Residue frames as a rotation matrix with the C-alpha (Angstrom) as fourth column:
MET 1
0.889 0.069 -0.453 -22.30
-0.456 0.228 -0.860 -5.07
0.044 0.971 0.234 59.55
PRO 2
-0.018 -0.983 0.182 -19.11
-0.927 0.085 0.365 -6.79
-0.374 -0.163 -0.913 60.80
HIS 3
0.132 0.119 0.984 -20.40
0.020 0.992 -0.122 -10.10
-0.991 0.036 0.128 59.54
LEU 4
0.948 0.222 -0.229 -19.97
-0.195 -0.165 -0.967 -8.83
-0.253 0.961 -0.113 55.97
LYS 5
0.150 -0.980 -0.127 -16.19
-0.933 -0.183 0.310 -9.25
-0.327 0.072 -0.942 56.29
TRP 6
-0.177 -0.198 0.964 -16.67
-0.171 0.971 0.168 -13.03
-0.969 -0.135 -0.206 55.80
ILE 7
0.897 0.442 -0.009 -17.63
-0.051 0.082 -0.995 -12.43
-0.439 0.893 0.096 52.17
ALA 8
0.429 -0.822 -0.375 -13.85
-0.902 -0.362 -0.237 -12.01
0.059 0.440 -0.896 51.60
VAL 9
-0.043 -0.499 0.865 -13.04
-0.589 0.712 0.382 -15.55
-0.807 -0.493 -0.325 52.76
PRO 10
0.577 0.240 0.780 -14.27
0.377 0.769 -0.516 -17.41
-0.724 0.592 0.353 49.62
VAL 11
0.958 -0.280 -0.055 -12.46
-0.201 -0.525 -0.827 -14.89
0.203 0.804 -0.559 47.44
ALA 12
0.175 -0.938 0.298 -9.22
-0.975 -0.123 0.187 -15.48
-0.139 -0.323 -0.936 49.38
ALA 13
0.140 -0.068 0.988 -9.77
-0.196 0.976 0.095 -19.23
-0.971 -0.207 0.124 49.21
LEU 14
0.899 0.194 0.393 -10.08
0.345 0.243 -0.907 -19.02
-0.271 0.951 0.151 45.44
GLY 15
0.703 -0.711 -0.005 -6.91
-0.657 -0.647 -0.386 -16.94
0.272 0.274 -0.923 45.46
LEU 16
0.052 -0.677 0.734 -5.13
-0.733 0.474 0.488 -19.73
-0.678 -0.563 -0.472 47.35
VAL 17
0.544 0.216 0.811 -6.18
0.291 0.858 -0.424 -22.21
-0.787 0.466 0.403 44.70
PHE 18
0.968 -0.196 0.159 -4.81
0.089 -0.323 -0.942 -20.06
0.236 0.926 -0.295 41.94
LEU 19
0.437 -0.859 0.268 -1.64
-0.900 -0.418 0.125 -19.46
0.005 -0.296 -0.955 43.95
PHE 20
0.202 -0.331 0.922 -1.14
-0.331 0.862 0.383 -23.19
-0.922 -0.383 0.065 44.45
PHE 21
0.640 0.093 0.763 -1.55
0.583 0.588 -0.561 -24.05
-0.501 0.803 0.322 40.80
GLY 22
0.929 -0.360 0.085 0.47
-0.228 -0.738 -0.635 -21.02
0.291 0.570 -0.768 39.72
MET 23
0.257 -0.880 0.400 3.35
-0.886 -0.050 0.460 -22.18
-0.385 -0.473 -0.793 41.85
ILE 24
0.209 -0.172 0.963 3.13
0.087 0.984 0.157 -25.79
-0.974 0.051 0.220 40.61
TRP 25
0.616 0.138 0.776 2.77
0.737 0.248 -0.629 -24.89
-0.279 0.959 0.051 36.92
GLN 26
-0.410 -0.766 -0.494 4.97
0.584 -0.637 0.503 -21.79
-0.701 -0.082 0.709 37.24
GLY 27
-0.113 0.514 0.850 2.32
0.942 -0.217 0.256 -19.84
0.316 0.830 -0.460 35.39
ALA 28
-0.953 -0.302 -0.041 2.43
0.301 -0.913 -0.276 -16.08
0.046 -0.275 0.960 35.43
VAL 29
-0.439 0.867 0.235 -1.27
-0.259 -0.373 0.891 -15.81
0.860 0.330 0.389 34.64
GLN 30
0.324 0.555 -0.766 -2.27
0.530 0.564 0.633 -17.89
0.784 -0.611 -0.111 37.65
LEU 31
-0.381 -0.571 -0.727 0.04
0.925 -0.223 -0.309 -15.97
0.014 -0.790 0.613 39.93
THR 32
-0.944 0.065 0.323 -1.31
0.007 -0.976 0.216 -12.66
0.329 0.206 0.921 38.67
VAL 33
-0.023 0.997 -0.078 -4.92
-0.105 0.075 0.992 -13.82
0.994 0.031 0.103 39.21
ALA 34
0.162 0.053 -0.985 -4.02
0.856 0.489 0.167 -14.97
0.491 -0.870 0.034 42.72
ILE 35
-0.791 -0.509 -0.340 -2.52
0.609 -0.715 -0.344 -11.59
-0.068 -0.479 0.875 43.62
ALA 36
-0.730 0.592 0.343 -5.55
-0.280 -0.716 0.640 -9.83
0.624 0.371 0.688 42.16
LEU 37
0.202 0.841 -0.502 -7.93
0.234 0.456 0.858 -12.07
0.951 -0.291 -0.105 44.17
PHE 38
-0.140 -0.317 -0.938 -5.99
0.980 0.092 -0.177 -11.39
0.142 -0.944 0.298 47.40
ALA 39
-0.978 -0.204 0.030 -6.20
0.202 -0.976 -0.079 -7.67
0.046 -0.072 0.996 46.73
ILE 40
-0.341 0.931 0.131 -9.93
-0.280 -0.234 0.931 -7.95
0.897 0.281 0.341 46.18
ALA 41
0.250 0.395 -0.884 -10.34
0.642 0.616 0.457 -9.97
0.725 -0.682 -0.100 49.35
ALA 42
-0.563 -0.531 -0.633 -8.35
0.824 -0.419 -0.381 -7.37
-0.063 -0.736 0.674 51.28
SER 43
-0.934 0.248 0.258 -10.40
-0.159 -0.933 0.322 -4.55
0.321 0.259 0.911 49.80
ILE 44
0.097 0.981 -0.169 -13.57
-0.056 0.174 0.983 -6.32
0.994 -0.086 0.072 50.97
TRP 45
0.110 -0.080 -0.991 -12.19
0.864 0.500 0.055 -7.23
0.491 -0.862 0.124 54.45
ARG 46
-0.787 -0.583 -0.199 -10.83
0.597 -0.643 -0.479 -3.83
0.152 -0.496 0.855 55.49
PRO 47
-0.743 0.489 0.456 -13.86
-0.418 -0.872 0.254 -1.56
0.522 -0.002 0.853 55.00
THR 48
0.192 0.933 -0.305 -16.33
-0.232 0.346 0.909 -4.09
0.954 -0.104 0.283 56.37
THR 49
-0.092 -0.251 -0.964 -14.49
0.828 0.518 -0.214 -4.64
0.553 -0.817 0.160 59.64
GLY 50
0.867 0.498 -0.006 -14.96
0.428 -0.740 0.520 -1.03
0.254 -0.453 -0.854 60.61
THR 51
0.360 -0.818 -0.448 -11.26
0.559 -0.196 0.806 -0.21
-0.747 -0.541 0.387 60.74
TRP 52
-0.389 -0.462 0.797 -11.17
0.916 -0.286 0.281 1.92
0.098 0.839 0.535 57.64
PRO 53
0.567 -0.821 0.063 -9.70
-0.202 -0.212 -0.956 4.57
0.798 0.530 -0.286 57.37
LEU 54
-0.031 -0.669 -0.742 -6.65
0.692 0.521 -0.499 3.85
0.721 -0.530 0.447 59.45
THR 55
0.554 0.225 0.801 -7.11
-0.400 -0.772 0.494 5.39
0.730 -0.594 -0.338 62.91
PRO 56
-0.579 -0.806 -0.122 -4.61
-0.224 0.301 -0.927 5.06
0.784 -0.509 -0.355 65.71
THR 57
0.320 0.724 -0.611 -5.99
0.420 0.469 0.777 3.20
0.849 -0.505 -0.154 68.70
GLU 58
0.378 -0.222 -0.899 -3.77
0.892 -0.172 0.418 4.92
-0.248 -0.960 0.133 71.29
PRO 59
0.999 0.016 -0.030 -2.82
0.009 -0.973 -0.232 8.57
-0.033 0.232 -0.972 71.45
ARG 60
0.371 -0.919 0.136 0.66
0.705 0.184 -0.685 9.59
0.604 0.350 0.716 70.41
């Protein structure tokens, strides 16, 4: 199921659009939506890559 992580890319791209217009128009609503979309994209990307929960790769 590692290919499911690519579902997060369109969500992040939409977040970039909102971030761009939020920075141009200096709109708090657009910036808030951009942050929320990035958080959603991250919450999709992390569990579907198989790296959740955080596990150390080398012994301490």
